[in-house]
KEBADREN-617990 format. One record per residue: residue number from 1; y, z negated, x of N, C-alpha, C in turn. Coordinates in pm, whole numbers. Layout:
<sites>
+-----+--------+--------+--------+--------+--------+--------+--------+--------+--------+
:   k :     ny :     nz :     nx :    cay :    caz :    cax :     cy :     cz :     cx :
+-----+--------+--------+--------+--------+--------+--------+--------+--------+--------+
: NUM :      Y :      Z :      X :      Y :      Z :      X :      Y :      Z :      X :
...
+-----+--------+--------+--------+--------+--------+--------+--------+--------+--------+
</sites>
This chain:
<sites>
+-----+--------+--------+--------+--------+--------+--------+--------+--------+--------+
:   k :     ny :     nz :     nx :    cay :    caz :    cax :     cy :     cz :     cx :
+-----+--------+--------+--------+--------+--------+--------+--------+--------+--------+
:   1 :    -98 :     13 :     97 :     15 :     17 :      8 :    125 :     -4 :     87 :
:   2 :    195 :     39 :     62 :    360 :     74 :    133 :    421 :    -28 :    108 :
:   3 :    482 :    -89 :    217 :    576 :   -181 :    191 :    732 :   -112 :    183 :
:   4 :    750 :    -21 :    110 :    834 :     49 :    107 :    891 :     25 :    -98 :
:   5 :    938 :     27 :   -151 :    973 :      1 :   -290 :    996 :    121 :   -346 :
:   6 :    988 :    194 :   -428 :    969 :    327 :   -483 :   1096 :    317 :   -557 :
:   7 :   1088 :    444 :   -586 :   1208 :    503 :   -659 :   1199 :    475 :   -800 :
:   8 :   1308 :    451 :   -873 :   1321 :    492 :  -1031 :   1250 :    592 :  -1090 :
:   9 :   1157 :    566 :  -1132 :   1085 :    714 :  -1249 :    940 :    729 :  -1140 :
:  10 :    932 :    661 :  -1006 :    780 :    680 :   -963 :    827 :    761 :   -881 :
:  11 :    899 :    851 :   -822 :    910 :    970 :   -735 :    910 :    878 :   -554 :
:  12 :    911 :    980 :   -481 :    894 :    962 :   -386 :   1033 :    860 :   -312 :
:  13 :    976 :    799 :   -231 :   1143 :    718 :   -201 :   1208 :    830 :    -81 :
:  14 :   1332 :    833 :    -88 :   1480 :    920 :    -56 :   1514 :    908 :     25 :
:  15 :   1472 :    790 :    171 :   1475 :    741 :    274 :   1450 :    879 :    365 :
:  16 :   1505 :    879 :    438 :   1513 :   1015 :    570 :   1506 :    979 :    720 :
:  17 :   1372 :    953 :    773 :   1333 :    859 :    888 :   1415 :    994 :    970 :
:  18 :   1410 :   1077 :    971 :   1420 :   1191 :   1074 :   1588 :   1155 :   1089 :
:  19 :   1655 :   1149 :   1055 :   1804 :   1137 :   1020 :   1811 :   1000 :   1086 :
:  20 :   1730 :    888 :   1063 :   1732 :    695 :   1104 :   1732 :    825 :   1270 :
:  21 :   1587 :    825 :   1320 :   1514 :    857 :   1460 :   1695 :    902 :   1526 :
:  22 :   1726 :   1051 :   1458 :   1862 :   1121 :   1508 :   1957 :   1007 :   1576 :
:  23 :   1996 :    841 :   1508 :   2131 :    835 :   1501 :   2039 :    728 :   1619 :
:  24 :   1948 :    705 :   1578 :   1894 :    605 :   1705 :   1870 :    633 :   1833 :
:  25 :   1851 :    794 :   1895 :   1875 :    874 :   1927 :   2017 :    874 :   2019 :
:  26 :   2122 :    892 :   1957 :   2222 :    904 :   2001 :   2266 :    770 :   2025 :
:  27 :   2264 :    655 :   1975 :   2264 :    535 :   2050 :   2179 :    480 :   2145 :
:  28 :   2114 :    568 :   2127 :   2002 :    546 :   2310 :   2078 :    573 :   2366 :
:  29 :   2054 :    725 :   2354 :   2175 :    783 :   2469 :   2301 :    758 :   2532 :
:  30 :   2365 :    724 :   2411 :   2454 :    668 :   2497 :   2463 :    497 :   2584 :
:  31 :   2367 :    445 :   2499 :   2320 :    303 :   2587 :   2314 :    331 :   2713 :
:  32 :   2218 :    447 :   2699 :   2185 :    490 :   2893 :   2223 :    553 :   2971 :
:  33 :   2387 :    615 :   2904 :   2480 :    714 :   3020 :   2572 :    623 :   3026 :
:  34 :   2642 :    557 :   2947 :   2770 :    416 :   2929 :   2790 :    338 :   3017 :
:  35 :   2631 :    270 :   3035 :   2600 :    136 :   3020 :   2629 :    152 :   3188 :
:  36 :   2551 :    230 :   3269 :   2548 :    248 :   3436 :   2687 :    294 :   3479 :
:  37 :   2780 :    360 :   3394 :   2907 :    423 :   3385 :   2953 :    331 :   3424 :
:  38 :   2999 :    284 :   3267 :   3140 :     97 :   3287 :   3066 :     58 :   3450 :
:  39 :   2976 :     41 :   3467 :   2879 :    -39 :   3589 :   2947 :     -3 :   3676 :
:  40 :   2920 :    125 :   3735 :   2991 :    201 :   3839 :   3115 :    177 :   3848 :
:  41 :   3175 :    184 :   3738 :   3375 :    181 :   3732 :   3341 :     51 :   3773 :
:  42 :   3372 :    -75 :   3743 :   3365 :   -176 :   3789 :   3318 :   -219 :   3874 :
:  43 :   3270 :   -120 :   3923 :   3242 :   -180 :   4117 :   3311 :   -150 :   4140 :
:  44 :   3342 :     -9 :   4135 :   3477 :     58 :   4184 :   3630 :     26 :   4156 :
:  45 :   3614 :    -73 :   4073 :   3798 :    -93 :   4059 :   3837 :   -225 :   4109 :
:  46 :   4008 :   -181 :   4148 :   4048 :   -215 :   4205 :   4221 :   -191 :   4206 :
:  47 :   4273 :   -136 :   4099 :   4374 :   -155 :   4059 :   4455 :   -285 :   3970 :
:  48 :   4396 :   -349 :   3937 :   4457 :   -487 :   3905 :   4339 :   -538 :   3853 :
:  49 :   4344 :   -694 :   3887 :   4306 :   -804 :   3828 :   4202 :   -777 :   3756 :
:  50 :   4216 :   -724 :   3636 :   4127 :   -738 :   3526 :   4063 :   -606 :   3491 :
:  51 :   4058 :   -503 :   3579 :   3989 :   -352 :   3489 :   3827 :   -382 :   3559 :
:  52 :   3811 :   -437 :   3695 :   3688 :   -482 :   3685 :   3624 :   -552 :   3572 :
:  53 :   3717 :   -684 :   3523 :   3664 :   -710 :   3391 :   3589 :   -611 :   3276 :
:  54 :   3662 :   -549 :   3291 :   3691 :   -492 :   3153 :   3602 :   -378 :   3163 :
:  55 :   3558 :   -313 :   3278 :   3481 :   -227 :   3280 :   3306 :   -304 :   3271 :
:  56 :   3320 :   -411 :   3306 :   3172 :   -454 :   3251 :   3187 :   -487 :   3155 :
:  57 :   3301 :   -524 :   3085 :   3275 :   -610 :   2973 :   3184 :   -446 :   2913 :
:  58 :   3295 :   -362 :   2924 :   3239 :   -254 :   2863 :   3093 :   -179 :   2888 :
:  59 :   3032 :   -188 :   2968 :   2936 :   -149 :   3013 :   2803 :   -234 :   2969 :
:  60 :   2832 :   -396 :   2983 :   2758 :   -484 :   2877 :   2728 :   -486 :   2729 :
:  61 :   2842 :   -391 :   2718 :   2834 :   -359 :   2547 :   2779 :   -239 :   2492 :
:  62 :   2785 :   -185 :   2610 :   2710 :    -11 :   2586 :   2531 :    -50 :   2604 :
:  63 :   2555 :   -128 :   2712 :   2402 :   -154 :   2777 :   2295 :   -246 :   2677 :
:  64 :   2385 :   -329 :   2625 :   2319 :   -450 :   2548 :   2359 :   -452 :   2393 :
:  65 :   2458 :   -380 :   2344 :   2525 :   -375 :   2215 :   2458 :   -265 :   2160 :
:  66 :   2468 :   -133 :   2241 :   2404 :    -64 :   2122 :   2283 :     -6 :   2103 :
:  67 :   2192 :   -121 :   2239 :   2041 :   -124 :   2152 :   2019 :   -197 :   2046 :
:  68 :   2102 :   -360 :   2050 :   2097 :   -417 :   1931 :   2168 :   -384 :   1856 :
:  69 :   2219 :   -259 :   1784 :   2262 :   -186 :   1685 :   2170 :    -89 :   1598 :
:  70 :   2130 :    -21 :   1702 :   2039 :     81 :   1692 :   1888 :     -1 :   1616 :
:  71 :   1854 :    -66 :   1742 :   1777 :   -189 :   1621 :   1808 :   -211 :   1494 :
:  72 :   1916 :   -271 :   1441 :   1933 :   -329 :   1318 :   2005 :   -219 :   1225 :
:  73 :   1988 :    -61 :   1283 :   2007 :     29 :   1212 :   1845 :     81 :   1180 :
:  74 :   1726 :     67 :   1243 :   1621 :     76 :   1195 :   1536 :    -41 :   1149 :
:  75 :   1569 :   -135 :   1147 :   1511 :   -235 :   1046 :   1643 :   -225 :    962 :
:  76 :   1707 :   -199 :    925 :   1765 :   -179 :    812 :   1669 :    -83 :    667 :
:  77 :   1650 :     24 :    731 :   1595 :    170 :    706 :   1501 :    165 :    735 :
:  78 :   1366 :     54 :    792 :   1244 :     68 :    721 :   1146 :     70 :    852 :
:  79 :   1185 :    106 :    930 :   1139 :    228 :   1051 :   1101 :    124 :   1190 :
:  80 :    993 :     43 :   1152 :    986 :    -62 :   1248 :    986 :    -58 :   1425 :
:  81 :    879 :     86 :   1424 :    893 :    204 :   1505 :    998 :    220 :   1668 :
:  82 :   1109 :    257 :   1524 :   1230 :    283 :   1591 :   1233 :    191 :   1673 :
:  83 :   1297 :     74 :   1609 :   1335 :    -81 :   1597 :   1326 :   -135 :   1732 :
:  84 :   1149 :   -186 :   1743 :   1093 :   -164 :   1840 :   1123 :   -103 :   2017 :
:  85 :   1136 :     36 :   1972 :   1177 :    107 :   2107 :   1364 :     79 :   2155 :
:  86 :   1411 :     40 :   1999 :   1535 :      9 :   2031 :   1532 :   -125 :   2139 :
:  87 :   1471 :   -187 :   2129 :   1492 :   -290 :   2225 :   1415 :   -296 :   2314 :
:  88 :   1342 :   -257 :   2362 :   1262 :   -229 :   2499 :   1383 :   -157 :   2584 :
:  89 :   1499 :    -71 :   2512 :   1664 :    -86 :   2606 :   1696 :   -180 :   2633 :
:  90 :   1692 :   -280 :   2608 :   1746 :   -428 :   2674 :   1702 :   -406 :   2783 :
:  91 :   1590 :   -346 :   2888 :   1537 :   -355 :   3001 :   1611 :   -317 :   3067 :
:  92 :   1697 :   -197 :   3048 :   1734 :    -76 :   3161 :   1879 :   -129 :   3195 :
:  93 :   1911 :   -248 :   3134 :   2041 :   -260 :   3227 :   2005 :   -401 :   3358 :
:  94 :   1881 :   -446 :   3377 :   1832 :   -490 :   3436 :   1738 :   -366 :   3603 :
:  95 :   1740 :   -269 :   3498 :   1694 :   -133 :   3624 :   1767 :    -74 :   3662 :
:  96 :   1927 :    -70 :   3618 :   2017 :     11 :   3644 :   2078 :    -62 :   3792 :
:  97 :   2111 :   -181 :   3684 :   2217 :   -255 :   3804 :   2095 :   -319 :   3914 :
:  98 :   2010 :   -339 :   3954 :   1889 :   -305 :   4066 :   1906 :   -213 :   4130 :
:  99 :   1899 :    -81 :   4079 :   1900 :     60 :   4131 :   1990 :    104 :   4238 :
: 100 :   2163 :     51 :   4123 :   2281 :     25 :   4215 :   2311 :      9 :   4261 :
: 101 :   2257 :   -147 :   4312 :   2294 :   -221 :   4434 :   2173 :   -201 :   4559 :
: 102 :   2098 :   -138 :   4519 :   1984 :   -104 :   4620 :   2003 :     25 :   4711 :
: 103 :   2057 :    132 :   4612 :   2115 :    191 :   4656 :   2269 :    209 :   4766 :
: 104 :   2307 :     94 :   4697 :   2434 :     86 :   4802 :   2436 :    -39 :   4911 :
: 105 :   2269 :    -65 :   4929 :   2288 :   -108 :   5014 :   2199 :     -4 :   5109 :
: 106 :   2171 :     72 :   5080 :   2077 :    186 :   5142 :   2155 :    311 :   5219 :
: 107 :   2260 :    284 :   5172 :   2321 :    435 :   5165 :   2460 :    339 :   5188 :
+-----+--------+--------+--------+--------+--------+--------+--------+--------+--------+
</sites>
């Protein structure tokens, strides 16, 4: 038996899993790109005292906030698999921070 409620009149549910997965994919792509870019901009910022903190805040918001937003959207839409995949993106900040620092030490 499906967990989703049926529509009035006994028809099929009108939710669109493809559209939800496209939204989740866009949010995931933004998290994968904007997190490292913001972190790199924070490391290279030196114009005034607050600029590095601003870039690190934006990087954290993109790398952590967007996967949580994607998981919330997927949960509301009833797509548990997409929600779990969105939550796995929370490991991405650990990966890119370690890689950036290892590459800076090596190069």
